[in-house]
N, C-alpha and C positions, 0 to 999 in steps of 0.2 A: 592539305589535310590537317597538318599539325596546328595551324592557326585556327581552323574550325574546331578542332578538338579542344583547344584551350578555352575558346569562347564558350563552347557548349557546356563544358564542365563547370566553368565559373558560374554560368547562369542557372545550372540545373541542380547542383549539389544542395543548395539551401532549401530547395522545395521538396526534397525526397522524404518519404515517410519510411522509417526504418522498420525492418522485421525483427525477429527475435533471435536468430541464430547467425553467427558470423560466417561470411563466405570464405572459402579456402583461397589462399593466395596462389597466384600462378606459379610462384617459385616452388611451392610445395607439390605441384603436380608432377608426378614422375612418369616418363614415357615407358611404355612396356617394351619388352624385348621384341624386336621385329621377328615375325614369323616368316620363315622361308618356305620355299616350295618343298624342301625336304620333309616338312612336317607331314605332308600327305602320304608319305611312304612308310611311316611308322606303323608297326604291326600292333593291333589292339587284340586283347584276349577275347572280347565279345564285340559283336557288331549287329546292328539292326538288319543288315543284309542277311545274316544267318537265318533269320526268321522266314525268309523266302524259300529256303532250301536250295539244293544244288540242281543245276540244269546244264545240259549240253545241247546247244543248238546247232552243232555240226557245221559251223562256219557261215551261218545265215547273216545277211547284211541288214543292219538297222540304220535307216536313213533319216536324218534330221533336216527338215526344210527350215532354213533360217531366213526370215524376212526381216532384215536388220540394218541398223546403222553401226557397223562394227568399229567405227572410230571411237565411240564412247559407250556403246551398249555391248558388253563383252559376253558372248555366248559360245563362240567358236575358238578352239585353240589353234595355234600355229602348228605346223607339221613337226616341230621340234621344241625342245625346252629352250626358253629364251631368257630365263632369269626373272621374268615378270611373275609375280605371285599367283595371280588368278589364271593366267595362261598355263603355267606349269601345273597347277592343280587340276585344271580341265584335261590337260594332256595325260596326266597320271591317272585320272579317273577313267578316261577312255581306255587306256592301256590295261588297267587292272580289270575292268569289266570285260574287255575283249578276251583276256586270258581266262578269267573265272568262268565265263559262260560260253566260250568258244563261239564268239560272234565277231563281226566286222562292223565298226561304227563309221558311218560316212556322213558328210554334211553337203547339203545343196544350198548355196547362198544366192538370194535374189532380192532386189530392192522392191519387188512387188509380190503380192500373194496370188496374183492372177494365174500364173502357171500352175501353182499348187491346186487352185480351185478347178481349173480346166482339166487337170489330170484326173482328179477324183470324179468329176462329172462324166468323164470319158470311161470311167470304170477301171482305170489303171491303178495297180498296186505298186506305186513308185516310192512312197514315203510312209514313214511310221508315225512321225509327229511333226507339227509345225510350231515354231516359236515365233510369235509375232506381237504386234501391238494391238490396237483397237480391233476386236474380233467381230464387229458388227456384220460386215459383209460376208464373212465365212459362216456365221450362224444363220443369217438370213438366206444364204444360198443352199443350205442344207447339206453341206459337204462334210460336216463333223459328226463323229459318233457320240453317243451318250456315254460319258465317262462313268456314270453310276452303274452301267451294265458290265463293266470290266472287273472281274473278280479280284485281280491282283492289286488294283489301285486302292490304297487306303487314304481316301481324299480328306478324311477328318483328322489326319495325323499331322504332327508338327512339321514334317518335311514338305507337306503341301500347305494349305492354310485352312485351319478349322473355321475361321470366321467367313472366309469365302465359300466354303462348303455350305455353310448355313445361309448365306446371303444370295448366292447366284444359282441356287438349285430350286427348281419348280416342278411339281408333279413328278418327282423322282427322276428328273432329267437335269443334266448339267453338261454343257458342251465345251467348256474351257475352264482352266484354273491356272494357278501359278504356285511357285514355291522354289525351294533351293535348287531344283534342276536347272534353273536359269540364273547365272550370276547377275544378269541385268536386273533381277528382282531387287537387289540390294541398292539400286539407284532409283527405284520407282516410288517408295513411300513418301507421302507428305510428312513434313516435320517442321520444327522451329529451330532456327539458329540464334544463338545468343552470343553477342560480342563480349567475350570474357574480360577484355581490357576495360571497356566501358563499365561493365558490371562492377568491377572493383574500384575504378576511379570515381564512380558516382556514389560510392560508399553504401551500396545496397547490402543490408545485413541479412536478408533472407537467404538461407542456404538452398539454392535451387536444386541441389542433389537430393536433399531430404524431401523437398516438396514433390519431386518426381517419384522417387523410390517409395515414398509413403502413400502414393496415390492421391496427392493433394494438388497436383498441377492441373488447374481448372481455368475456365474462362475468366472467373473472378481474379485469379492470380495474374493473368495477362493484363486485365484492366488495372489492377492495383499497381503493377510494376511499370506500366507505361503511361499512366495518366499524368497530364501536365508536362510531358517531356518535349512535345513538339515546339520548335523555335524557328522563327524566321530570321536566320542569322545575318542575312544581308539587308534586312529591313526594307524589302521592296514591296511588301504587302502581299506576296504570293509565295506559297510553299513550293519549293523547287527541289527536285530530287538531286540536283547537282550542286546545290549550295546550302541547303537547310538541314536541320536536325529533326529526327523523328524518333518517337518511342518505339514504333513498329512499322515496318513496311511490308507490302505484299503486292503481288500483281493483281490488278482488278479484273479477274477472269472467273469463269465458271469453275475452273479447277480449284481456285482458292475457296470459293464457297462450298464446293464439294468436300474439300479437305476439312474445313471447320465443322460442317454439318456432320460428316461421317465420324469425326473425332468425338462428337457429342452423342453418337449413337442414333443420329437422325438420317432418314432418307426421304426423298421427295416422292418417289414412286417405287413400288416393289410389292413383295408379298405382304398382304394385309396382316395386322397383328393377330387377328383371330384365326388365321390360316384358311379363310374362306375363299381365297383367290388372290389375284393381283389387282392393284389399283393405285390411285393417288393416296399416299400415306401422310400427307400434310396434316398436322394435328395441333392441338393447343400447346403441346410441348415443343413442337417445331417453332411455333410463334415465339415462345419464351426463349428458345435457343437463339433465333435470329435477332430478336431484340437485344439480347446480351452481346451477340457478335457485333452489332452495329454501334456499340459503345467504344469500340477501338478500331473499326474499319472506317475508311474514308475514301472519297474520290481522289485519285492520284493522277495528276496530269503528267504525261511522260512523252518523250520523243521515241523511245524504244521500250518494249515491254520488259526488257531485262535491266533497265536503268536502276530499278530498286535494288538489284543485286550488284551489278557492276560498278555503280557509283555510290549510292547512299550507304548500303551496308558494308561494302568492301572498303570504302574510304573511312569507315569509322564514324558515320553520322546517323546511325540507327542502332538502338539497343537490341532489337529483335528483327529477324527476317523470317517470314513464312514462305517456304517453297518446298522442294523435294530433295531427297538425298543426293540426287544427281548433281546438284549445284556444288557440292563439296569438291568433286573432282573436275567439274567443267568450268565453273565460274570462280570458285574461291581458292583454287589451288595455290595462287601466289598472294593471297591476302596476308597482310602484315600482322594484323591483330589476331591473337588466338580466339577461337570461338568454340562453343559447345553445341552439340546437337541434342535436341529434346524432342520427345514425342508430341503429337498434336494434343492440346489440352482437352480434358474431359469437360462435360457440362458442369458437374459438381462432384463432390467427394462420394456421393452415393452411387455414382456410376461404377459398375462392377469392374471394368477394365479400360485401359487405353485402347483406342481403335485407330489404326494407321491406314487411312485411305490411301489409295494408290493412283498414280497417273495412268490413264489407259493408253497413253501415247509412248510409254516405254516398252521396248520389245522384250517382254518377259512372259507373255501369256501362252499357255500350251493347249493345243487341241490335237485330237487324233482323227485322221481321215476315216470315213466310212469304209474305205476299201482296204484298210490295213487288217492283217491277221490279228484278231482281238487277244488271243492267248499269248502269242509271242510279243506283240507290241505292249500289251498291258504289263507283262512281267518285266521286260527290259526298261520300260518307262519308270516303273516303280523302283527298280534297282538303281537307275540313274538318280532319282530323287533322294533315295535313302543314303546312297554314297555321298552325294553332294551335301546333305544335311550334316553328316558326320565329319567330312573332310574339308569341305570348301567354305561352309558358313563361318567357321572360326577365322578364316582368312579375309572375310569381308571387311574386317577392321582396317586392313591395309588398303582396301579399295576405297572405303568411305573416308576414313580419317587420314588425310594426307598430311596434316599438321602433327608432328611428333610431340609438340608442347602440350597438346590436349588429349593425348592417348594414354588412358589409364584404365584400371579395372571398372571404374564407374561408368566411363564412356562405353565400354563394352557391354555393361549391364543394360544401359539405356538402348543401345542398338539391338540387343536381344529382345527387349520389350517391344521395340518397333517391328522387328522381323517376326515375332510370335503373334502379332495382332494385325497382319496384313488383311486388307479389306477392300472390296469393290461391291457395288450392288447394281441391280438392274437399271435403276435410274441414272447412275453415273455412267454406265456403259452405253445406254441407248437414248438418253435425253428425250424421253417421251414428250411429244408436243412442245418441245423447246423449254421444258420446265426448268432445266438447269441454267440455261441462259437467262431465263426470266428471273431466277433468284439472284444471279449476278447483277442484273439491273436494279433490283431492290436494294441489295446490300451496298453497292458502290455508286449507284446513280440515282438514289433517293426516290425510286418509284414506290408508291404506296404498297404495303405488304399484302393485306388480305385481298383487296380488290384486284391487284395485279395477278396474284395466284389464281383467283377464281376465274379471271378472264382466259387463262390458258388451260384450265381444268378439263373442259370438254375435249379439246384437241389431245391432251395427254391420255384421257380415258379411251378415246378412239384408237390412238396409237398402241395402247396396251392391249386392247382387244385384238388388233391385227397381229401384234407380237405373239400373243398366246396361241393364236391359230397356227402361226408359222412354227413356233417352238414345239408344238405337239405333232407336227406333220411328219 
């Protein structure tokens, strides 16, 4: 790795175009004081829980069905305090709410959602919520209740996701969402990783922090910072993830194109802009976004889909990596170079906000079964979300940023930007007519843009019609 680093830096420094503000040195970055589980026990004078009022549920049991990979998607606490920040925060949350509302919180863990689905179809009132990943089968089977009909859920508030409330609601119906209630949500957003050591060694003078905080982190920024950086270091005529240098690497998947499109405020299928219904939303602006994306995306040959992370970026041979926050704790935990986490870039500076699309394969989405008591379930679900927003989100820093060298107030500010702009849309979740896979083929495998989209439009429109019929049933 060191040899590659020296060769790459020697070849690249001369060709860089400098920005206007100097980048802060790694030595100047101060790590924040680690937050411990004791933080969640501190008494606050006011709480958003107070707005819910007082309730006594006389020992009723509230059961969370957890369809999860608990080895890295953390939603269930152990039966005791362990010293792990997130575990202890969840343990304390449950204990506090059990005492406050006179309830018993229980968990049912299963690696499949089928038992949950079957229990609801049988009319059993066994569970109050399910936390799971891709919610397609649950929505299509009709076992979830309309969240918009539950009075206590404030789905447009920060402890849920206001952008998801806008994007995944149709005809005043919404069957799943996510938010601080699930700590796994802190692993799900798409993001960009920046190798801070390379950033400084390459002499880049643009202050990435100012760019992000000032709302100027755009596709043009990515293009400008990465152009001309790719180098065939071993001179074999083939760009190789295990040997060569890249300006930016990403997995050639539909999740990546979803991440880039949603970050620019684009969706392929969903609620039409004029509110007249649902359909294919591909537009002239979508074309402009995709054409700009294709200036820095490329076909990447790989042996394993994670080679871009585990080899190229981790070994210091890529300035940027696009993936999701989960990578910080799963793939990059022992990375030697310090790195920064950045939100997905906007299309341009006129875009009102950053938008953090989410992986639908992280177990953080919440649904409520039709058989659950709506008043009891709605109230406690809202209480769990509010408490988690106040007490657990501040600790997400420890879950995401495993590197103490890059933990500071600005890193926390960027994480809050990401968590405040969580987003999924109908197209991302349901891949109508294979539209999302088709976009992947366009961006990474050089299929023609317009004609390829038009070839799948009829299938997408038919799938949307069938979806609406099921959604409203």
